[in-house]
Phi, psi and omega in degrees: 000316180298317181296319180296322177295318179299315178304316182292319176297319180296319187271359183293322176300321178295314180299316177302316178299319180294318180295318179295322177296319178296317179296321175296321183290313180292315187278326188232011183292331183288347183272349180282136182214137178236113182055040176085357179258129178259095182285347179247030178290326180276148177296321182296320178294332181287317176297322177297318178296322179297319179297319180295317179298318177295318175299321179296318181297313178299318180296319180288326172300316179297316177297324177292316180297323180291319177294321179296323182288324178292324182275358181300134182284148180270153180292143185266128182267109183266001181284139177266116187288150176275177179297320176297312178298326179295319179294318176299316177301315179295321178292320180297319180290319177295324176294320184288316182293322177292317177300322184287323174298328185269307187231337193292333180288341188261324187261144173293138190259149175228148175259126176256113187229161174187150182295167180299139182097351180261116182270114185265000180298317179301331178296325183266359182078029179245152178294149183276174170081010183268133179269134183196160171261321178209133180232119182253140181204164178249123185235116176050040181081013177238152171268119189248126175255102180276113185253136181300142180293335179295332177286337177280313186288330171054053176285335182246147174308318183302325179297310181300320180294316180294324175298316174296323177300318183290319175297322177298314179297320177295320181289319176297323179297326183288343185287118182073002177235199183278127177281144174313124187285328183185187185231140172245118181260120178252124180244153180262122175298318182295319180295324174294320182286321184277342184284152177280173184295321179294315178299319180297319179293321177300316177296319181293321178290326176296314177298322175306315181292322179291325177291322177295317175304313181298314181295325177291327181276320189245015169110148180294150176066043177286129188292136181231127174251123177262133181237121174269105178263166181074025184287341176298340180279349171295128184301127172080001184293304180294322182290323183287323183281348178288339177277353181264164182294158188296324180283355182250001182282338173273101182282135178202152179233119177264138183253128178284162179298134179215173183279328179224152181291327182297327178295324183285327183271351184292331176249027181296317180299317177297321179288329174288325172299324180291340181288334181247021181295330182289328179294319182292327180288330180252028185293319182291322179296322177293318180300322181291325185281336188276120180280335183281125181290322182297314181294324179297322178288326174294321177298322184290320183273000183294318180296313177302317183300315183297329177293318179291322175297320180295319178293318176302308182298321180294318174297323177292322182285326180294328179285316186291328184252019180295145186244142176240144184292134176084359178249135180301137182224156174272163179243125180280128181246326185205158174225119183234146180249123182251122177235357181260118177296134183285140171275174180300129180060028173230123182278143179297132174308320182300324178291321181296313180297323179293323176289320184285329182277000180296125178261127181293134177278148178187165184288344175252326184292315185296312177300325184287321174295323181291321178295315181296317182294327181282328184279335183309307183279002184240026186293331183289330178291322177300313180302318177300311184294323177296315180299316177295325177294321178290323176300314178297320180297311179296325177290321177294326171300312183297315183291327182290315176297321174302314180296320178297319177297324175294315178297321178301316180297321182292320176295315183295321177295322176295323179288322178289331180279338181088148184247026180109175182292134178241122179255109178303139179095344178233124185275108179255178179290327181293320177298315176301317176294328177290320177296326181293317180297316181297321176295321180292321176300317181291322183288324177291323178288331185280337185275132176047044182257145180283142183283057178264162183299312181299320179295324179291322174297316178299319175297321176298318179295319175295322173296319178296316178299315181297317179295323180294318180296321177296320182286334183275323190249320187264324181296317178299327178296317176297316176297318182296318178293326176294318182293317178297324184288326174292327179271019178297152180296171187291340180278357183289159180304126182293325184292318176296325176292325174295318183293319181294322177293320178300314180296319181296314177298324180299324177287340173273007177089014180256108177102175182285137182279114181245095185291323183303311184298319178292329176295312178300318178294318178294319179296316176298315183295320179295319180290330181288322187262323180280343177063227182266021181292332179243147178283172177293324177297321178291321175300317179299313177293325183293321181299321178296313179300324182293321178299319179291325182290319183290324180296323178291318180295326181290346180255352183251174178297150179296161180272160177276139186243159179274101182297329181292318182295323180294319182292324180293323177292320176299319175297320178293325177284332180283351179289338180259142183301137186293325182294319175302316184290320179289324181292322174302312180292327177290321177297321173296320180293322179289328181290341181288342179285150178278075180257132182290129177291151173268128181213180176297316181298315186292329179275319188247345182079205185293333180299325182293334178292331181283346188241326186236159180207173179251135181296326183288345185092357181293149178302144178293342177283353177246154182196242179274125178309153183286350176290334180256057177227176180292323176289326180293324178292319179299312176306315182295317178293330180287322182279335193304302183298307176292326175293322178295319176298317182288325177291324178291321172301316179297320178298317181298316180290315180295316181268356176063037182281144182272330183246154178280150179274157175284126185277332185294311175301320177297323179296316181293323178291322177297320179292322180296319177295325179286321179294319180296315175298327176299305183301314182298320183289319181288322178293324175295326178293313178300317181293334180275353182287146173205156178275147179270139172091002179286346176283347178261115187294324182291341183267350187294316177298320179296318177299319181291322177292325176296318183290336185271355182296164177295316176267051187300133177299326178294325179291316178298323176293316180293322178297318173298319181291320184296321176299327176280341179255001176261082188262141180272140177289122185291140180279130181278136181285132186280340181086159183293323181294314180299316181293326178291326176291319175299317178296320182295319180298313182295324181292317175300321173296324178290324185278336182099011180288330176226157179288142180277116175247135178298128178272133180291137181274122182270115172286136175289140181292146182292152178294135183304322177295311180295323176297318180298317184259023182297322181297327177293317181296325177294323184294323184269351182284160175243118183240126182061029181080357180249126181270148176291344181272355181298310179305319182294314182295324180293313184288329173296321175298315179295321177297321177299319178293323176297315179294326176295320181292321179293325179292320177295320180295322182292318179292328180268355179060042177246155182290155181280132178290155180290139185201140178258025184296321182294321183291319179292325177294319175295329176291315181295323184292319180292336177274352180286163178302152182302321184296335185262350185294318178302322177295313183287329180301329176299321179294320182295312184298315184291328175294314176296323180292323178293320181294318177300320179294321175295319177298316176299325178291320178298319178294319179296319181295317177296315182293319180299325189262334181255321192247306190307298183302312181301316181298314182292323182288323181283325189254333189292125179068024183236150178281140017266005182280345176232109194295324184270004183281143176273341181272142186243151177290129175286150180298327183292315176293323174298316179294318184294330185270318189253357182289170179299326177254023186279187185290315185294316178295320180296320178298315183293319179291330185273322189246349182232020183298124177077006179246002177248138173262095186274350183276341180272155174235123358282177181298151176211169178288147177286170179296333181282341184284154180289145180290135180074020184296309177231159180269171182296323179298323178289320175300319181289327174292325178290321178299315180293325180290329174295315180296320175296322178295322177293321184288315191257349183239134175283163182294131180077003180257142174257002184243131181289142180171152177197156177259146176215152183246134183239128177223143180283152181239301179221164179207149176301144181294340181276357183260132177273315181215149176234136178224140180234125183232122179235108173056045173086353179262129193237140173235132181235151181213125181231053182058031178252210177301151177270110183240128180273155177232141182256135184226164181226143177239130006273167176288168180279333184279150182288319179260061185297147184230136174238127183232128171239123183223157180224144173245119186280165177294332180281003177086003176276149181241123178254134190233141169237118183230138175228154185228162179102173180292342180251033179296320180297321181291327176295318175301316177301325183291334183271351181258163176255128187257130180238126180300152175242173176300319178276130184290347178262011185231136172224150180258132182251133180241112180260132180248126180238092180050051174089354178257119184260156175227124179259124180238157175247127178248126179235124180279159184279340180215165185291131172096351178298148188282145172262337180207189182263016180297318179295328178287328179290338180282340181284136175224138174290122176295144176281168183291330180281348176263006185288308186268151177279337182237133180295136180263000000 
């Protein structure tokens, strides 16, 4: 019970799925439609589909059970055979193989078995008492394997091993040969009667186990025939059967096919009593006729003894043939009683009849026999069920036809009443609804209709009305949309105009009628212009109407067309060159082929993604379309001639040309357009390439070293590209006539009829694509063991090492050593193919940028260590650079900073030598210098420092100094005397002669003093005094300076409380300063102002 419950639980999902599937097919199968056809509209088709599904499920279940049975593990025999057992097994195997070689392959086999103590020799016509394990013989056209009873009882381990060995050999024999058809079980009547209850049960259980093994080995429901031998030893058996007719003396019981053996054996006792029922009715007559008293007693006691024997036999067989769920069992077919001892070489009739009456078991035979056995007594119910089913089917047919007729009436009423205004030439919702009703009427009339004359007339009439509706409502709309498409402005799509013209001509009978193309065009046009006016369901129904219309138009006469409209469309198409139009169509045809694109990934694999990228941002897996490859070019040449011929035929029909066009010039124009596009796509691919990781400074040397390897990725990419751009010029076929003329000419020259003249050899012109990329092909080629790429790879290796050295120098803050790697790299890039230069120019630019960056860093370091701190410390907040400061710049610091060998001049000569344009005003970087090397504040500071050096320092002098002359000009009348003292040297003026005095700056004393004083007439003395190395310039700051005609002369006006003294100041050399104005403009640049570009 538990096993059955588990089986039901496991099978419940499958059963529920089958039930749900049956419900969906029966209840909703008629709603399924494919392209307007409902395959499950009829009830019979739905039941047929359910039957097929059930058969499929049963087939899967059978295959699964068969696979489980094949893969079931065999029991392992752990017993160790003895020498005697080994010899018995070897003899058994040899005997079986010998018999199989002689007779076993031809005859159907049976197993003859019986418990120990049952002598089966008399049944075979053999002497009894012979000891054997297996005895093979041919009986009545059957191969009989007589198995010893000791192997069934298996009282010894050797017997059990021999039993399994025998079954294994028999099972192997059955592979590819005849499988044992059944089993004949021989029981002894005397043994059954004389055995005790315990012995009988033990024997029955032993037989039950062996029969299960046989069923498991040779198939479930293995046929078993039971023979009860030795019945003549039953008291009164032979004497009682002697009174019966000859044909009734052999007692036997045939069992019909059933599901279980216990059903067969339940009535065994009654059926055995029925075998001798005729003896009981004439028992008194036989007793009176029998003179022997002893025989009379046996006759009288035979019936009770038979009933006791029946009960014993029934219990024994029920135990032996008991069945369990899920366990392979045998099928009991007959029970026979043998009382005639077999003579020598004569087989017992009971054995022969048992072999002949055996019914072969099978997965189809057994259920069929069971079904027939079950239906025979119930045939009248089957007739009733069939009649009821036919009645239900007829009733269902009647109801179905009645419902369809009612629907037809409703559609006819709706058509007669009208479905709204219908405008011919415009497909409206009302027109579509009218077509739907006509189509429904035709479909209802056509389904499940009987082939009567009236029905055929009705169907023909509905078809005619539907076709008329299509021609009146749908066809004008199709023609109107084609006319609108042909009247499109000149800016309309040329491809759509060509398609519309071709479809229009097709309706007029010009060209092959292609309904599918017209359907697709009409659907797209309708959705484009109608928008959302129609639903998806309406579009679907409209497509069905269009299919029916096109099918009708393909069978009728062509339509009349507007020739003026056709000529206008042709003139519009002729405005575009034919070669360009054909090339676009050819390229679309070529694009349909699955041609692999050429890309970074296809050429280099995943490694290419680490080195190369696209400037445009396109993915690296995309590149040049496969149509522009060597394979694509071969495909194009293979397609061009037949395609061009077909397209020209289409052009003749479409454009209405009377004469044929020359295909050769068009072919050359198409090829020229293709080659131009080929070159443009590949050139665009090269221009779009860029190296990955150049924006990261630390990765640049590693990238360059990768590109400089022997198996350089850039070389692999260029070689792959060269293979795709090196196209061979196709050889033109000379034709049979030209070849015949050449051979005839050579023959005449050989015979001497004409003079032999050397024929010039015509070299084929190079392919345009190959010619354009010739420099690339030469660059990747290897000549004499030397590749053209070796110099570039060498200089890229040197450049990588130079950049690495620059990075180390930047880290150590040391100057970069001189190297010409960048110049050599620029030279090799300029010598490389044009296709490669944009990619390599990025390397040059990034290398130059790195060098400029290092130069700027070096300048920053040098300025910060040599100039910046000293300049700020010496000049910052000090006079004369800060007018109001009380602190003054020392002359030593001034000389150290601005002298010819000073800090500023040394910085310029060491770091900016040859990179400054000092002739321009203001100063700027020279053309050889790197852009943004230094900023404008630094250039201005260096220019001002040069001006100060020219003003304060004499040529070849490293100490600032200059001479100047001061002479009085005029003096206020209120002043009695004016005196000027510079570093101890004095000049006086008392309204007398004008005498000049010569002075020098700076003074010799460390604490130089400049004093200007006047003595007024009232006796007061006014003094102006300044001290320090810049005392003279401080006095000049207190005076007012007036320019003079001479550029080397200035007039100084000193004011003493309103009393002025005018002096004349003359410098000793050109460019010497008159005041501190030039000094005030100079400022020390900050470190952030050093570079023109932020680092």
